[in-house]
C-alpha positions in Angstrom: 13.8 26.1 -9.8 16.2 24.6 -7.2 19.0 26.6 -8.7 17.0 29.8 -8.3 16.2 29.0 -4.7 19.8 28.3 -3.9 20.8 31.6 -5.6 18.3 33.5 -3.5 19.5 31.9 -0.3 23.1 32.7 -1.3 22.2 36.3 -2.2 20.5 36.7 1.1 23.4 35.3 3.1 25.9 37.4 1.0 23.8 40.5 1.5 23.6 39.9 5.2 27.3 39.4 5.5 28.0 42.6 3.4 25.6 44.6 5.5 27.1 43.4 8.7 30.6 44.1 7.5 29.7 47.6 6.4 28.0 48.3 9.8 30.9 46.9 11.8 33.5 48.9 9.9 31.5 52.1 10.0 32.8 54.8 12.5 29.8 54.8 14.8 29.1 54.6 18.5 28.1 51.3 20.0 24.5 52.5 20.5 24.2 53.7 16.8 25.8 50.4 15.6 23.4 48.3 17.7 20.4 50.3 16.3 21.7 49.9 12.8 22.3 46.2 13.3 18.8 45.7 14.7 17.3 47.7 11.8 19.2 45.8 9.2 18.4 42.4 10.8 14.7 43.3 10.7 15.0 44.4 7.0 16.7 41.1 6.0 14.1 39.0 8.0 11.3 40.9 6.2 13.0 40.3 2.8 13.5 36.6 3.6 9.9 36.3 4.6 8.8 38.0 1.4 10.8 35.7 -0.8 9.5 32.7 1.1 5.9 33.8 0.7 6.4 34.4 -3.0 7.9 30.9 -3.4 5.0 29.3 -1.6 2.5 31.3 -3.7 4.2 30.4 -6.9 4.4 26.7 -6.1 0.7 26.7 -5.0 -0.2 28.3 -8.3 1.8 25.7 -10.2 0.2 22.9 -8.3 -3.3 24.3 -9.2 -2.3 24.5 -12.9 -0.9 20.9 -12.9 -4.2 19.6 -11.3 -6.3 21.6 -13.8 -4.3 20.2 -16.7 -4.6 16.7 -15.4 -8.4 17.2 -15.0 -8.6 18.5 -18.6 -6.6 15.4 -19.9 -8.9 13.1 -17.9 -12.0 14.8 -19.5 -10.5 14.6 -22.9 -9.8 10.9 -22.4 -13.3 10.3 -21.2 -14.7 12.1 -24.2 -12.5 10.2 -26.6 -13.6 6.9 -24.9 -17.3 8.0 -25.2 -16.7 8.8 -28.9 -15.1 5.5 -29.5 -17.9 3.6 -27.8 -20.5 5.7 -29.8 -18.7 4.9 -33.1 -18.5 1.2 -32.3 -22.3 1.3 -31.6 -23.0 3.0 -34.9 -20.7 0.6 -36.7 -22.7 -2.3 -35.1 -25.9 -1.0 -36.6 -24.4 -0.5 -40.0 -22.8 -4.0 -40.1 -25.7 -6.4 -39.3 -24.3 -8.9 -41.8 -20.9 -9.2 -39.9 -20.5 -12.5 -38.1 -20.9 -12.7 -34.4 -17.2 -13.4 -33.9 -16.2 -10.2 -35.7 -18.8 -8.3 -33.6 -17.4 -9.7 -30.4 -13.9 -8.7 -31.4 -14.9 -5.1 -32.0 -16.6 -4.9 -28.6 -13.6 -6.3 -26.9 -11.2 -3.9 -28.7 -13.4 -0.9 -27.8 -13.5 -2.0 -24.2 -9.8 -2.4 -24.1 -9.3 1.0 -25.7 -11.6 2.6 -23.2 -9.8 0.9 -20.3 -6.5 2.1 -21.7 -7.7 5.7 -22.0 -9.1 5.6 -18.5 -5.8 4.1 -17.2 -3.8 6.7 -19.0 -5.9 9.5 -17.7 -5.7 8.1 -14.2 -1.9 7.7 -14.5 -1.5 11.3 -15.7 -3.7 12.6 -12.8 -1.6 10.6 -10.3 1.7 12.0 -11.8 0.3 15.5 -11.6 -0.8 15.2 -8.0 2.5 13.6 -7.0 4.4 16.4 -8.8 2.2 19.1 -7.1 2.8 17.5 -3.7 6.6 17.4 -4.3 6.6 21.1 -5.3 4.8 22.0 -2.1 7.1 19.9 0.0 10.2 21.5 -1.7 8.8 24.9 -1.1 8.2 24.2 2.6 11.8 22.8 3.0 13.2 25.8 1.2 11.3 28.1 3.5 12.6 26.3 6.6 16.1 26.4 5.3 15.8 30.2 4.6 14.5 30.7 8.2 17.4 28.8 9.6 19.9 30.7 7.5 18.4 34.1 8.6 18.4 32.9 12.2 22.0 31.9 12.0 22.9 35.2 10.5 21.1 37.1 13.2 22.9 35.0 15.9 26.2 35.8 14.3 25.3 39.5 14.2 24.3 39.4 17.9 27.6 37.8 18.8 29.6 40.4 16.9 27.6 43.1 18.5 28.3 41.7 21.9 32.0 41.6 21.0 32.0 45.2 19.9 30.2 46.2 23.1 32.9 44.5 25.2 35.6 46.3 23.2 33.8 49.6 23.7 33.7 49.2 27.4 37.4 48.4 27.4 38.1 51.6 25.5 36.1 53.5 28.2 38.3 52.1 30.9 41.5 53.0 29.0 40.1 56.5 28.4 39.4 57.0 32.2 42.9 55.7 33.0 44.5 58.2 30.5 42.4 61.0 31.9 43.5 60.2 35.5 47.1 60.0 34.3 46.9 63.4 32.6 45.4 65.0 35.7 48.2 63.6 37.8 50.8 65.0 35.5 49.1 68.4 35.0 47.7 69.5 38.4 46.2 72.7 37.1 
């Protein structure tokens, strides 16, 4: 699951970089470019949010399934312990002629077995809860990392946009100078 999350983050970063490069290399005016950059940034932020929401939903579902399975296992262990106790009780009625030492041994063994089943069920439930919590924590961390990555990409796009705007204004100054020079040389 971690590999898939890393792949999605990589794909998101790569897609953002490719979109930025395509927009920056396209022959458009500064205003059109800024509009395109703003639109693409919004699109990528929406996409990142969708992936994050999907990831959180899936991990929550998995956590519920793990808790449900642990509960089922606990119920089965309790049923088994009850069945064992019941069978021991039935055996006691059928074996009135067994010595009291043997009877005490059977009681002790059934109690130990019940305790082991309860402990195993409790351990399984603890592991399931821990795993569920770890999944939710990982999902939250992945969501934060994705937000940071998208934020960094947006900052880089804003910086590049500013750079392009500065270059555009430089071209305007050069254009005005050339126009003045042409008017000087052609006084028509």
